[in-house]
C-alpha positions as CSV (number, residue, x, y, z in Angstrom):
1,X,-10.2,-25.3,-22.4
2,X,-12.9,-27.5,-20.1
3,X,-16.3,-26.2,-19.4
4,X,-17.7,-25.9,-17.0
5,X,-21.2,-26.7,-15.5
6,X,-22.9,-23.5,-16.1
7,X,-21.1,-22.8,-19.4
8,X,-22.7,-26.4,-20.9
9,X,-26.3,-25.1,-19.6
10,X,-26.0,-21.6,-21.4
11,X,-24.3,-23.6,-24.5
12,X,-28.1,-24.5,-26.6
13,X,-29.5,-20.8,-25.4
14,X,-26.9,-19.3,-27.0
15,X,-26.9,-21.6,-30.0
16,X,-31.1,-19.9,-30.0
17,X,-29.9,-16.7,-30.0
18,X,-27.3,-17.4,-33.1
19,X,-30.4,-18.7,-34.6
20,X,-32.8,-16.1,-34.1
21,X,-30.1,-13.4,-35.3
22,X,-29.1,-15.1,-38.3
23,X,-32.8,-15.5,-39.8
24,X,-33.7,-12.1,-38.7
25,X,-30.1,-11.1,-40.7
26,X,-31.9,-13.0,-44.2
27,X,-35.5,-11.0,-43.6
28,X,-35.6,-9.2,-46.4
29,X,-35.5,-5.6,-45.5
30,X,-38.9,-4.4,-45.8
31,X,-39.8,-6.6,-43.1
32,X,-37.1,-5.9,-40.7
33,X,-38.6,-2.4,-41.0
34,X,-42.3,-3.4,-40.6
35,X,-44.3,-3.6,-44.1
36,X,-43.8,-5.9,-47.7
37,X,-43.6,-4.9,-50.8
38,X,-46.6,-6.5,-53.0
39,X,-45.5,-8.7,-55.4
40,X,-48.5,-7.4,-57.8
41,X,-49.0,-3.7,-57.4
42,X,-52.4,-2.9,-56.9
43,X,-54.4,0.4,-58.7
44,X,-55.3,2.9,-56.3
45,X,-58.3,5.3,-56.7
46,X,-57.1,8.5,-55.5
47,X,-56.3,11.9,-57.3
48,X,-54.5,14.6,-56.7
49,X,-50.7,14.2,-55.1
50,X,-52.5,12.2,-52.2
51,X,-50.5,9.6,-50.9
52,X,-53.5,6.5,-50.8
53,X,-53.5,4.6,-47.1
54,X,-55.9,1.6,-47.1
55,X,-57.2,0.5,-44.2
56,X,-58.3,-3.2,-44.0
57,X,-60.4,-3.5,-40.8
58,X,-63.8,-4.6,-39.7
59,X,-65.9,-3.6,-37.0
60,X,-65.7,-7.1,-35.6
61,X,-62.5,-6.1,-34.7
62,X,-61.9,-5.0,-31.0
63,X,-58.9,-4.0,-32.2
64,X,-59.6,-1.9,-34.8
65,X,-62.4,-0.2,-32.8
66,X,-59.2,1.4,-30.7
67,X,-57.3,1.8,-33.7
68,X,-60.2,3.9,-35.5
69,X,-59.4,7.2,-33.3
70,X,-55.4,6.6,-33.4
71,X,-55.7,6.7,-37.4
72,X,-58.5,9.4,-37.8
73,X,-56.3,12.0,-35.8
74,X,-52.8,10.9,-37.8
75,X,-55.7,11.2,-41.3
76,X,-56.6,15.0,-39.7
77,X,-52.9,15.7,-39.4
78,X,-51.4,15.4,-42.7
79,X,-52.6,18.3,-44.1
80,X,-54.1,16.3,-47.2
81,X,-50.9,14.2,-47.6
82,X,-53.1,11.1,-47.5
83,X,-56.2,9.5,-49.1
84,X,-58.0,7.4,-46.6
85,X,-59.8,4.5,-47.8
86,X,-61.3,1.8,-45.8
87,X,-62.2,-1.7,-47.1
88,X,-63.7,-4.0,-44.4
89,X,-62.6,-7.8,-44.7
90,X,-64.6,-11.0,-43.4
91,X,-62.5,-13.8,-43.3
92,X,-65.0,-15.8,-44.6
93,X,-67.1,-15.2,-41.0
94,X,-70.2,-14.5,-42.1
95,X,-70.7,-12.2,-38.9
96,X,-68.3,-10.0,-40.4
97,X,-70.0,-10.3,-43.7
98,X,-72.9,-8.5,-42.2
99,X,-71.1,-5.8,-41.4
100,X,-69.0,-5.4,-44.1
101,X,-72.2,-5.0,-45.8
102,X,-73.0,-2.0,-42.9
103,X,-70.1,-0.2,-44.3
104,X,-70.7,-0.2,-47.6
105,X,-74.6,0.8,-47.4
106,X,-73.9,3.1,-45.0
107,X,-71.4,4.9,-47.5
108,X,-73.8,4.4,-50.6
109,X,-76.1,6.5,-48.2
110,X,-73.7,8.7,-47.2
111,X,-74.1,8.6,-43.7
112,X,-70.6,7.6,-42.5
113,X,-69.9,10.3,-40.7
114,X,-72.7,9.1,-38.6
115,X,-72.8,6.0,-37.7
116,X,-68.9,4.8,-38.6
117,X,-67.7,5.6,-34.7
118,X,-71.4,4.5,-33.9
119,X,-71.0,1.4,-35.2
120,X,-67.1,0.1,-33.0
121,X,-69.0,1.8,-30.1
122,X,-72.3,0.3,-30.3
123,X,-70.5,-3.6,-30.7
124,X,-67.2,-2.7,-28.0
125,X,-68.5,-0.5,-25.8
126,X,-72.5,-1.0,-25.6
127,X,-72.1,-4.8,-26.6
128,X,-75.2,-4.4,-29.4
129,X,-74.9,-7.5,-32.1
130,X,-75.1,-7.3,-35.8
131,X,-76.6,-10.6,-36.9
132,X,-78.4,-9.5,-39.2
133,X,-79.6,-7.0,-42.3
134,X,-82.5,-5.9,-40.1
135,X,-80.0,-5.5,-36.8
136,X,-78.2,-2.4,-38.7
137,X,-81.1,-1.3,-40.6
138,X,-82.4,-0.6,-37.3
139,X,-79.4,1.0,-35.5
140,X,-79.0,2.8,-39.0
141,X,-81.9,4.4,-39.1
142,X,-81.6,5.1,-35.0
143,X,-78.6,7.2,-35.8
144,X,-78.9,8.4,-39.1
145,X,-81.1,10.0,-41.2
146,X,-82.5,7.4,-42.9
147,X,-85.8,4.8,-43.0
148,X,-84.9,0.9,-42.2
149,X,-86.2,0.4,-45.9
150,X,-83.9,2.9,-47.6
151,X,-80.9,0.7,-45.4
152,X,-82.7,-2.3,-46.5
153,X,-82.8,-1.4,-50.3
154,X,-79.2,-0.4,-49.8
155,X,-77.3,-3.2,-48.0
156,X,-79.3,-5.7,-50.7
157,X,-78.0,-3.8,-53.5
158,X,-75.6,-5.1,-56.6
159,X,-73.3,-1.8,-55.6
160,X,-72.9,-3.5,-51.8
161,X,-72.1,-6.4,-52.8
162,X,-69.7,-5.7,-56.0
163,X,-67.8,-3.2,-53.4
164,X,-68.0,-6.6,-50.7
165,X,-66.2,-8.8,-53.1
166,X,-63.6,-6.1,-54.8
167,X,-63.0,-5.8,-50.8
168,X,-62.2,-9.8,-50.1
169,X,-60.2,-9.7,-53.4
170,X,-57.9,-6.7,-52.3
171,X,-57.3,-8.3,-48.9
172,X,-55.8,-11.7,-50.9
173,X,-53.7,-9.4,-53.5
174,X,-52.6,-7.3,-50.4
175,X,-51.7,-10.5,-48.3
176,X,-53.6,-9.7,-45.6
177,X,-53.3,-11.6,-42.5
178,X,-54.8,-9.4,-39.8
179,X,-57.0,-6.7,-38.9
180,X,-56.2,-3.9,-38.5
181,X,-53.7,-3.8,-41.7
182,X,-52.6,-0.8,-43.8
183,X,-52.0,-0.8,-47.7
184,X,-49.9,2.0,-48.8
185,X,-50.0,3.3,-52.0
186,X,-51.1,-0.1,-53.9
187,X,-47.3,-1.7,-53.4
188,X,-47.1,-1.4,-49.4
189,X,-48.4,-3.5,-46.4
190,X,-48.4,-2.6,-42.9
191,X,-48.2,-5.4,-39.8
192,X,-49.5,-4.7,-37.0
193,X,-47.2,-6.9,-35.5
194,X,-44.5,-6.6,-37.6
195,X,-44.6,-3.0,-36.9
196,X,-44.7,-3.6,-33.2
197,X,-47.9,-2.2,-32.4
198,X,-50.8,0.1,-33.9
199,X,-48.4,3.0,-33.4
200,X,-45.6,2.0,-35.0
201,X,-47.9,0.7,-37.4
202,X,-48.8,4.7,-38.1
203,X,-45.3,5.5,-38.2
204,X,-44.3,3.0,-40.8
205,X,-46.5,3.6,-43.2
206,X,-46.5,7.2,-42.4
207,X,-42.5,6.9,-43.8
208,X,-44.0,5.2,-46.5
209,X,-46.0,8.0,-47.4
210,X,-42.9,11.0,-47.3
211,X,-41.7,8.3,-49.2
212,X,-44.2,7.8,-52.1
213,X,-44.8,11.7,-51.9
214,X,-41.1,12.5,-52.9
215,X,-40.5,14.3,-49.4
216,X,-37.9,11.5,-48.4
């Protein structure tokens, strides 16, 4: 049978599609389902029956700002099934290191309820920039019942430095490539692109939580 001109033109495209289909078939099942399995599972800090979910994020990430209310709602609706842990990461950026220290300092001072969402809003809605520890201290003193001196002490503390270093090590151990990402039960990483978006990421994480909790 002779190929017509139009058929000849379609043949390369068909080969490309066949190649893509073959590549998908060779991916691990987990990758096709929106998550990867860690080669070396990580210890979790949770207690009780709740499954730990670790969010890797940065205040400087606009996608994380969009994701925060979705994540908070998901956790609130989980009825205690989820132990959420936030892990700010830097990807080697000095500006993100300041923001990561800001998170850990607020955690140490017990003011996250007043500062966590406020930091996202200040950066992404108000255009505020946090280039130094002093910038963070001034902002925290304006939104929470702390002094600038207390914030500066926390930002420069050994405990905050240790938390920052541990967060960086965890990001490497999980193989985090972008933010936001979710680690589940110390065994899985849910990537927003592989999961098809932020809501897809929560759907995948919810399925993994159910599996770990023995619900499926």
